[in-house]
N, C-alpha and C positions, 0 to 999 in steps of 0.2 A: 289737425286741430279739430274739437268738435264742441258744440255749442248744445245746451238743453234747450227743451221746450220753454224753459223760464225766460231765458233770452229771446227765442223767437216769439212768444205771446207777448213779453214785456215790451219788445219794440214794435209790434202791431198796436198795442193800447197807447204806446206814445206818439205812434205816427198819428193815430186817431186824435189823440189830443192835440197834437201839433197843428193838425189841418183846421180845428176850431179858433175861434177868436181868440186872442190873447186875454188870458184868465179866466175865460168859461169853462165852468166845471162839467164834468161828464160823471155820470153813475156808472157803477160796475154793471148795475142791471142793463144800462144802454150799452156797455161794451158786449156783454155776454149775448145780449140780442143781436146786436149786430154782426159780431164776429163768430158767434157760436162756441164760445169758451166755457169751461167750468167757472162758475161764480166762486166758488171755494178757491180755486187755482188762481184766479185773476185778483183776488183780495190778497192772498198770500205775497203776489207778484208785486202788487202795487204798494204792499206794507215795505217790501224791500227798498224800493224807489223811493217811497217816503223817508226811508231812515237813510238813506242817501243823499237826499235834500235834491232828488230830481223832480219829485211830484211833492205837491201839498194837498192836504186832505180839509174839507169844508164840512161841519158837521149840519145837522138839521135838516129841514123841508128842503132848501135849495142845495143841499150838501153834494159832495162826491169829491173827484180828484181834478186836480189842474197842475199843469207845470209850474216849477217852483221859480223858475226863470224862463227866459227867452229860449225859443228852440235853438237859437243861432248860438247860444251859449252852452248846449249840452251837447257833449262828444259822445261818438258812438263808444270811445274807450271808456268813459266814466260808466255809461249803460251796462255794458259788458261785466267791467268789474264790481257793480251793484249786483248785478244778478247772478254771476258765477263766482262771485267771492274772490277776494284778494288781486293782484295785479293781474291785467288782462291775460298775461301769459306767463304766470307765475312757472318758473322751470320746474319746481317741482310738483306742480299741481295739473300741468298738461302734456299731452302727447308727446310733444316735442322732447320733454327732460325725464320721462319716466322711468328711465334706467341709468340716467345720467347725475340725478339729484344724489348728494352725498347721503341722505336719510334712506332712500331706496336702495342706492348702491350698497350700504351695508348691510341690508338684508338679502341680497341675491348675489349667485356667483358669476362676475362678469369676467371673462378671462381675456378678453380684448381692451378693457379700460384703458390700458397706458397707451394704446396707439388708435383710439377712437377719433377718427378726424371728422365724424358728424357733430360731436359738441359745438365747435364753432359755427356749424352751419344752423344748427337750432338756435343759438344764440344770436346769430344776426338774423335769422327769420323772426325772433321775437321781437328784436329792436326794430326792425323795418314795419312789422304788423302794429306795434304800439303806437310807432309813429303815424303810419299810416290812419290807423283808428281814431286817433288823436286828432287827426285834423278833418275828420268827417263829423258833422255837426247833425242834429236831430232836424233842423231846417232842410237840409241838403237831402235826407232820405226820405222826407216827407212830399217833397216833389214826385212828378210821376215819372216813371221808369227811365224813359229816352233823355228826359232832362239829366236824371241822377247820373245815367250812363256817361253822358258828355262830361259832367262836371267830374268824374271819378276815373276818367281814363288816363291810365298809366303808359306813358311814352316809352 
């Protein structure tokens, strides 16, 4: 599984916003100065997040972006889906299902498809990750690393 820089930078921007006072707007200029990202790229990322109702934008002199809802109500799964497109681990779009998806399989020659034991493993992995990412909130990942590590420890 791979995530693009859209997701990485988007998460950094959202964590930055989550650490501000609720409802406080931040500007692209502020994020770019602090995080040293490309303004054009951050603008595109924030537009995707706005379309997904994760952030809202305010126009004018006091304008900028703010979280559309409490950070405790935004899941990692929502963020990934907004930035990567589609379902978090849509079997036809990710590494796990690249050869098993029917639309891909029709275009390649797979001589072991009928006896492939990996497909159930990939589907279970998708299910587990969807559940796990759905349980992690922006509020959680905005905390300091040691605290996050304790909160997401899997036994």
